[in-house]
Kinemage of the C-alpha trace (Angstrom):
@kinemage 1
@onewidth
@group {chain A} dominant
@subgroup {mainchain}
@vectorlist {calphas} color= white
{ca met a 1} P -28.571 32.370 17.143
{ca asp a 2} L -25.956 31.106 19.752
{ca asp a 3} L -22.650 30.794 17.607
{ca lys a 4} L -21.012 28.640 20.150
{ca lys a 5} L -23.502 26.049 21.022
{ca his a 6} L -22.191 23.334 18.574
{ca ile a 7} L -18.645 24.220 18.946
{ca gln a 8} L -16.528 21.736 20.974
{ca ser a 9} L -13.484 23.474 23.332
{ca val a 10} L -10.496 22.619 21.970
{ca ala a 11} L -8.047 20.757 24.132
{ca pro a 12} L -4.454 19.163 23.446
{ca ser a 13} L -4.685 15.750 22.072
{ca ser a 14} L -2.474 14.154 25.231
{ca arg a 15} L -2.050 16.034 28.630
{ca pro a 16} L 1.347 16.958 29.457
{ca lys a 17} L 3.412 14.258 31.219
{ca lys a 18} L 6.285 14.091 33.827
{ca tyr a 19} L 9.307 12.481 32.513
{ca pro a 20} L 12.518 11.790 34.346
{ca gln a 21} L 14.805 14.884 34.187
{ca asn a 22} L 17.576 14.624 31.369
{ca lys a 23} L 20.897 15.966 32.008
{ca ala a 24} L 22.512 17.512 29.041
{ca leu a 25} L 24.948 15.454 27.165
{ca leu a 26} L 28.084 15.965 29.213
{ca asn a 27} L 30.884 17.753 26.780
{ca lys a 28} L 33.756 16.540 26.236
{ca asn a 29} L 35.881 17.907 28.620
{ca asn a 30} L 33.694 16.587 31.665
{ca leu a 31} L 33.171 13.506 30.007
{ca glu a 32} L 36.931 13.028 29.849
{ca lys a 33} L 37.203 14.421 33.427
{ca ala a 34} L 34.583 11.800 34.601
{ca leu a 35} L 36.232 8.798 33.032
{ca gln a 36} L 39.792 9.826 34.375
{ca ile a 37} L 38.029 9.874 37.986
{ca lys a 38} L 36.987 5.912 37.052
{ca gly a 39} L 40.586 5.260 36.555
{ca leu a 40} L 41.087 5.546 32.507
{ca lys a 41} L 44.152 6.910 31.424
{ca ile a 42} L 41.990 8.423 28.232
{ca glu a 43} L 42.217 11.393 26.030
{ca leu a 44} L 39.080 12.306 23.930
{ca lys a 45} L 39.739 13.483 20.452
{ca glu a 46} L 37.586 14.723 17.808
{ca ser a 47} L 34.135 14.163 18.047
{ca leu a 48} L 32.230 11.682 15.759
{ca lys a 49} L 28.953 11.564 14.494
{ca gly a 50} L 26.680 9.990 16.948
{ca gly a 51} L 22.905 9.458 17.128
{ca phe a 52} L 20.112 12.119 17.936
{ca ile a 53} L 20.438 10.874 21.697
{ca ser a 54} L 23.989 9.944 21.905
{ca gln a 55} L 27.442 11.717 21.572
{ca val a 56} L 30.508 9.709 20.118
{ca tyr a 57} L 34.161 10.761 20.185
{ca ser a 58} L 37.427 9.426 18.959
{ca ala a 59} L 39.729 8.662 22.273
{ca val a 60} L 43.289 7.458 23.021
{ca leu a 61} L 43.378 5.067 25.999
{ca asp a 62} L 46.637 3.997 27.035
{ca gly a 63} L 48.156 4.345 23.765
{ca thr a 64} L 45.422 2.800 21.867
{ca his a 65} L 42.402 4.205 19.636
{ca val a 66} L 39.019 3.691 20.881
{ca val a 67} L 35.776 5.156 20.955
{ca val a 68} L 33.522 6.740 23.744
{ca lys a 69} L 29.878 6.727 23.305
{ca his a 70} L 27.910 8.802 26.005
{ca thr a 71} L 24.234 8.539 25.812
{ca ser a 72} L 21.388 11.090 27.171
{ca gly a 73} L 17.467 11.074 26.673
{ca ser a 74} L 15.356 13.052 24.733
{ca ile a 75} L 11.870 14.332 26.038
{ca pro a 76} L 8.877 14.206 23.543
{ca phe a 77} L 8.510 17.741 21.363
{ca asp a 78} L 4.906 16.963 20.540
{ca pro a 79} L 2.429 14.198 20.943
{ca thr a 80} L 3.419 12.165 18.346
{ca glu a 81} L 6.957 11.348 19.517
{ca met a 82} L 8.269 8.728 21.896
{ca tyr a 83} L 10.374 9.632 25.615
{ca leu a 84} L 13.771 8.318 24.732
{ca asp a 85} L 15.305 6.761 27.585
{ca lys a 86} L 19.073 7.236 28.362
{ca lys a 87} L 18.913 3.866 29.772
{ca ser a 88} L 19.139 2.733 26.177
{ca his a 89} L 22.809 2.589 27.208
{ca asp a 90} L 21.936 -0.612 29.255
{ca val a 91} L 20.197 -2.520 26.429
{ca asp a 92} L 23.170 -1.365 23.820
{ca cys a 93} L 25.553 -2.819 26.331
{ca gln a 94} L 23.737 -5.936 27.103
{ca val a 95} L 23.497 -6.807 23.295
{ca leu a 96} L 27.078 -6.203 22.947
{ca arg a 97} L 27.792 -8.498 25.731
{ca asn a 98} L 25.581 -11.293 24.694
{ca leu a 99} L 27.438 -11.004 21.108
{ca gln a 100} L 31.186 -10.564 22.572
{ca gly a 101} L 33.073 -12.971 20.753
{ca asn a 102} L 30.749 -14.297 18.207
{ca tyr a 103} L 32.291 -15.525 15.109
{ca lys a 104} L 28.791 -15.343 13.235
{ca ile a 105} L 27.947 -11.798 14.215
{ca arg a 106} L 30.752 -8.998 14.725
{ca val a 107} L 30.023 -6.190 17.037
{ca pro a 108} L 32.601 -3.864 18.223
{ca lys a 109} L 34.598 -4.981 21.366
{ca leu a 110} L 33.389 -3.327 24.631
{ca leu a 111} L 36.239 -2.647 26.979
{ca tyr a 112} L 34.613 -0.657 29.485
{ca asp a 113} L 30.905 -0.013 30.646
{ca phe a 114} L 30.086 2.988 32.991
{ca pro a 115} L 26.086 2.713 33.278
{ca asp a 116} L 26.132 5.640 36.301
{ca ile a 117} L 27.399 7.951 33.563
{ca thr a 118} L 25.987 5.949 30.879
{ca thr a 119} L 28.953 5.751 29.188
{ca ser a 120} L 30.787 3.049 27.228
{ca val a 121} L 34.276 2.483 25.513
{ca met a 122} L 34.783 0.218 22.595
{ca glu a 123} L 37.197 -0.387 19.968
{ca asn a 124} L 37.797 2.153 17.274
{ca leu a 125} L 36.590 0.233 13.814
{ca tyr a 126} L 37.924 3.387 11.789
{ca tyr a 127} L 41.520 2.701 12.570
{ca gln a 128} L 40.877 -1.203 11.410
{ca gly a 129} L 39.865 -0.043 7.804
{ca phe a 130} L 35.978 0.077 8.350
{ca glu a 131} L 33.711 3.108 7.313
{ca leu a 132} L 29.843 3.630 7.752
{ca met a 133} L 27.840 2.599 5.009
{ca gln a 134} L 25.720 5.493 5.357
{ca asn a 135} L 29.011 7.653 4.395
{ca gln a 136} L 29.589 5.279 1.253
{ca ile a 137} L 26.164 6.034 0.242
{ca phe a 138} L 26.399 9.989 0.697
{ca asp a 139} L 30.106 9.839 -0.924
{ca lys a 140} L 28.341 8.123 -3.914
{ca asn a 141} L 30.592 5.295 -3.203
{ca phe a 142} L 28.104 2.653 -2.262
{ca ser a 143} L 29.514 -0.874 -2.733
{ca ile a 144} L 27.583 -4.274 -2.896
{ca glu a 145} L 30.394 -6.337 -1.543
{ca ala a 146} L 28.951 -6.310 1.907
{ca ala a 147} L 25.315 -7.086 0.614
{ca lys a 148} L 26.089 -11.153 1.200
{ca ser a 149} L 27.524 -10.510 4.654
{ca val a 150} L 24.902 -8.358 5.827
{ca gly a 151} L 21.920 -10.554 5.174
{ca thr a 152} L 23.932 -13.736 6.491
{ca met a 153} L 24.487 -11.905 9.635
{ca ile a 154} L 20.908 -10.516 10.073
{ca gly a 155} L 19.781 -14.045 9.354
{ca asn a 156} L 22.768 -15.150 12.325
{ca leu a 157} L 21.823 -12.559 14.792
{ca thr a 158} L 17.991 -13.662 14.442
{ca ile a 159} L 18.471 -17.132 15.083
{ca glu a 160} L 21.385 -16.433 17.688
{ca ser a 161} L 19.305 -13.983 19.812
{ca arg a 162} L 16.264 -16.658 20.366
{ca thr a 163} L 18.679 -18.276 22.646
{ca trp a 164} L 19.162 -15.017 24.827
{ca lys a 165} L 17.253 -14.673 28.323
{ca lys a 166} L 14.757 -12.032 28.191
{ca phe a 167} L 16.338 -8.614 29.388
{ca pro a 168} L 14.684 -5.382 30.160
{ca ala a 169} L 14.444 -3.104 27.341
{ca val a 170} L 13.487 0.838 27.250
{ca gln a 171} L 11.256 0.445 24.109
{ca thr a 172} L 8.514 -2.027 24.028
{ca ala a 173} L 6.960 -3.566 20.562
{ca val a 174} L 3.800 -1.605 20.867
{ca met a 175} L 5.686 1.527 21.354
{ca ser a 176} L 7.847 0.879 18.565
{ca ile a 177} L 5.336 0.004 15.987
{ca tyr a 178} L 3.392 2.934 16.841
{ca glu a 179} L 6.218 5.377 16.496
{ca arg a 180} L 7.219 3.728 13.039
{ca gly a 181} L 3.714 3.252 11.802
{ca leu a 182} L 2.381 6.752 12.527
{ca glu a 183} L 3.029 7.568 8.714
{ca leu a 184} L 1.282 4.796 7.366
{ca arg a 185} L -1.702 5.513 9.540
{ca gln a 186} L -1.903 9.206 8.370
{ca ser a 187} L -1.446 7.828 4.593
{ca tyr a 188} L -4.729 5.603 5.083
{ca pro a 189} L -6.755 7.927 7.966
{ca asn a 190} L -10.082 6.506 7.424
{ca ser a 191} L -9.596 2.994 8.016
{ca gln a 192} L -6.037 2.559 8.877
{ca lys a 193} L -6.349 -1.236 8.260
{ca glu a 194} L -3.036 -1.400 6.555
{ca tyr a 195} L -1.305 -0.216 9.760
{ca leu a 196} L -3.541 -2.670 12.225
{ca ala a 197} L -2.793 -5.319 10.322
{ca leu a 198} L 1.247 -5.034 10.835
{ca glu a 199} L 0.605 -3.755 14.264
{ca lys a 200} L -0.871 -7.023 15.302
{ca lys a 201} L 2.075 -8.907 13.565
{ca tyr a 202} L 4.477 -7.102 15.120
{ca ile a 203} L 2.814 -6.962 18.797
{ca glu a 204} L 2.045 -10.600 18.857
{ca asn a 205} L 5.305 -12.003 17.675
{ca asn a 206} L 7.103 -10.497 20.726
{ca lys a 207} L 8.749 -13.675 22.016
{ca phe a 208} L 12.270 -12.963 20.684
{ca trp a 209} L 14.620 -9.846 20.130
{ca ser a 210} L 14.213 -7.463 17.488
{ca trp a 211} L 16.551 -4.893 16.154
{ca pro a 212} L 14.373 -2.278 14.318
{ca asp a 213} L 17.494 0.196 13.767
{ca cys a 214} L 19.411 -2.062 11.259
{ca his a 215} L 20.054 0.818 9.137
{ca pro a 216} L 23.188 1.895 6.796
{ca lys a 217} L 24.171 4.362 9.925
{ca asn a 218} L 24.335 1.524 12.231
{ca ile a 219} L 26.653 -0.789 10.085
{ca phe a 220} L 29.971 -0.812 9.296
{ca val a 221} L 31.776 -2.048 5.940
{ca asn a 222} L 35.178 -2.548 4.735
{ca lys a 223} L 36.640 -3.087 1.046
{ca lys a 224} L 37.003 -6.601 1.699
{ca gly a 225} L 32.739 -6.723 1.921
{ca glu a 226} L 33.042 -7.477 6.109
{ca val a 227} L 30.489 -6.193 8.345
{ca val a 228} L 30.406 -5.097 12.174
{ca phe a 229} L 26.934 -3.921 13.473
{ca ile a 230} L 26.432 -0.948 16.361
{ca asp a 231} L 23.682 0.956 18.027
{ca phe a 232} L 21.484 -1.637 19.764
{ca gly a 233} L 19.750 0.989 22.403
{ca tyr a 234} L 16.512 0.878 20.951
{ca ser a 235} L 16.147 -2.703 20.320
{ca gln a 236} L 13.122 -4.446 22.127
{ca trp a 237} L 11.084 -7.895 22.060
{ca gly a 238} L 9.034 -7.621 19.070
{ca asp a 239} L 8.741 -9.705 15.540
{ca gln a 240} L 12.101 -10.283 14.010
{ca arg a 241} L 11.140 -10.570 10.567
{ca phe a 242} L 10.972 -6.787 10.677
{ca val a 243} L 14.639 -6.287 10.701
{ca leu a 244} L 15.963 -7.530 7.175
{ca pro a 245} L 12.848 -5.075 5.305
{ca ser a 246} L 13.737 -2.461 7.947
{ca his a 247} L 17.557 -2.338 6.658
{ca leu a 248} L 16.793 -2.701 3.212
{ca ala a 249} L 14.324 0.001 3.115
{ca his a 250} L 17.161 2.536 3.366
{ca ile a 251} L 18.639 1.417 0.186
{ca val a 252} L 15.819 1.888 -1.347
{ca ile a 253} L 15.213 5.441 -0.054
{ca tyr a 254} L 18.668 6.404 -0.895
{ca cys a 255} L 18.168 4.890 -4.157
{ca leu a 256} L 14.996 6.957 -4.916
{ca thr a 257} L 16.387 9.995 -3.401
{ca gly a 258} L 19.277 9.824 -5.886
{ca tyr a 259} L 22.291 8.536 -3.572
{ca ile a 260} L 22.207 4.874 -5.202
{ca asn a 261} L 21.486 4.225 -8.740
{ca ser a 262} L 19.145 1.478 -9.442
{ca gly a 263} L 21.320 -1.095 -10.586
{ca pro a 264} L 23.627 -1.727 -7.776
{ca ala a 265} L 20.651 -1.025 -5.389
{ca lys a 266} L 18.556 -3.760 -6.844
{ca glu a 267} L 21.715 -6.165 -7.014
{ca tyr a 268} L 22.654 -5.187 -3.198
{ca ile a 269} L 18.840 -6.249 -2.237
{ca glu a 270} L 19.045 -9.308 -4.126
{ca lys a 271} L 22.232 -10.484 -2.602
{ca cys a 272} L 21.029 -9.605 0.611
{ca val a 273} L 17.774 -11.427 0.287
{ca ser a 274} L 19.590 -14.365 -0.888
{ca ala a 275} L 22.031 -14.772 1.821
{ca tyr a 276} L 19.565 -14.274 4.542
{ca lys a 277} L 17.304 -16.831 2.834
{ca met a 278} L 20.108 -19.576 3.279
{ca val a 279} L 19.975 -18.933 7.450
{ca glu a 280} L 16.251 -17.944 7.819
{ca pro a 281} L 13.239 -18.085 5.441
{ca ile a 282} L 11.334 -14.974 4.411
{ca asp a 283} L 7.569 -14.294 4.526
{ca glu a 284} L 7.260 -12.151 1.331
{ca ser a 285} L 4.240 -10.395 1.676
{ca ile a 286} L 5.100 -9.605 5.521
{ca phe a 287} L 8.652 -8.543 4.325
{ca cys a 288} L 7.024 -5.851 1.433
{ca gln a 289} L 4.555 -4.112 4.157
{ca tyr a 290} L 7.309 -3.801 6.525
{ca leu a 291} L 9.708 -2.305 4.069
{ca ala a 292} L 6.944 -0.072 2.692
{ca met a 293} L 5.792 0.930 5.938
{ca glu a 294} L 9.682 2.061 6.954
{ca val a 295} L 9.870 3.827 3.713
{ca phe a 296} L 6.569 5.854 4.724
{ca his a 297} L 8.235 6.536 8.187
{ca arg a 298} L 11.110 8.003 6.386
{ca ala a 299} L 9.465 9.838 3.556
{ca asn a 300} L 9.580 13.476 5.107
{ca gly a 301} L 13.431 12.723 6.400
{ca lys a 302} L 12.175 11.699 9.955
{ca trp a 303} L 15.742 10.695 11.999
{ca ile a 304} L 17.735 10.419 9.169
{ca asp a 305} L 20.159 12.818 6.778
{ca gly a 306} L 19.530 12.869 2.867
{ca val a 307} L 15.825 13.658 2.195
{ca asp a 308} L 15.731 17.185 1.877
{ca his a 309} L 13.258 18.378 -1.220
{ca asn a 310} L 9.628 17.614 -2.481
{ca glu a 311} L 10.837 15.453 -5.332
{ca gln a 312} L 12.663 12.934 -2.844
{ca lys a 313} L 9.688 13.112 -0.624
{ca leu a 314} L 7.161 12.250 -3.497
{ca ala a 315} L 9.173 9.678 -4.819
{ca leu a 316} L 9.216 7.831 -1.625
{ca leu a 317} L 5.478 8.460 -0.850
{ca lys a 318} L 4.600 7.179 -4.020
{ca phe a 319} L 6.801 3.832 -3.989
{ca gly a 320} L 4.769 3.363 -0.372
{ca phe a 321} L 1.359 3.717 -1.864
{ca thr a 322} L 2.008 1.533 -4.690
{ca val a 323} L 3.137 -1.318 -2.455
{ca phe a 324} L -0.219 -0.978 -0.370
{ca asp a 325} L -2.742 0.185 -3.130
{ca asp a 326} L -1.403 -2.549 -5.658
{ca lys a 327} L -0.928 -4.999 -2.869
{ca ile a 328} L 2.709 -5.971 -4.021
{ca asn a 329} L 3.415 -9.125 -2.067
{ca lys a 330} L 6.545 -10.690 -3.693
{ca ile a 331} L 10.206 -8.961 -3.661
{ca asn a 332} L 10.648 -9.633 -7.242
{ca asn a 333} L 7.622 -6.952 -8.108
{ca leu a 334} L 8.866 -4.710 -5.593
{ca leu a 335} L 12.057 -4.414 -6.982
{ca lys a 336} L 10.375 -3.324 -10.340
{ca leu a 337} L 9.056 0.055 -8.543
{ca ile a 338} L 12.816 0.895 -8.391
{ca asn a 339} L 13.095 0.750 -12.096
{ca glu a 340} L 9.935 2.774 -12.348
């Protein structure tokens, strides 16, 4: 008997692709020199925590404390990953320019933009009493004071961005939902109907700008509950209804993983949703599904800190499965899962 007769050859699921070659992130000394060549009297100080493709430094520019953000790219390390283009710098700066001086939506003041070295210089919010919401969460010092401001600002941002002239983005709606929905597809592998329904909604509603990265590490807050949004590089033209549940999914995540108590988590979500509704209506069914999809996406700790052991991961998976399996389509019913 020919044992190989019914065996198909094994090939990679995706062929190797050619991507633009990304230079490594400029180190601190080279970046400082590059900015000085641009004519800035600037001195880079300590490294601040940036994103996965950016490096952020505190700096002093003409005696004023500022922040310097340098962006690179990232080549996929397996077929499930997306190429992250350093030109996300251009998208980030475009959104910042669109929002400069907007009294309803606060973002950092953009002082300089150097697209040739994908570097921007912005005001330093730390010296104005702000801290990242994610730092509050990890320090077990999470405050609900910002909930109303966050909900209102997301709603205002949704409406304001509808007036924007379309500009190039490095990530499309198709790319975004593919990457964020991967774990949902894997959770229902035989039909994928749960994912396909959301994919259809996200792609078809791509007339306006969407900010899927509205999570705690991109939100500055202060003791007064004032809020500043940052990091728009991988925003795209997609379903705006994803922004609020994407943010609140992370409150659920950090509640179920032990960083936020259930009482404050629920109160924050309720106040944030209520404030958003004062500006923009909510489709609660799609809200619950988008939120659960984002919980699935982060369930193993992908691109976020703090999800480290199996008890945390199982809690997140249980939450996601319950929303889809029990067809949770009301926010009040979704909040009950936090208590459980």
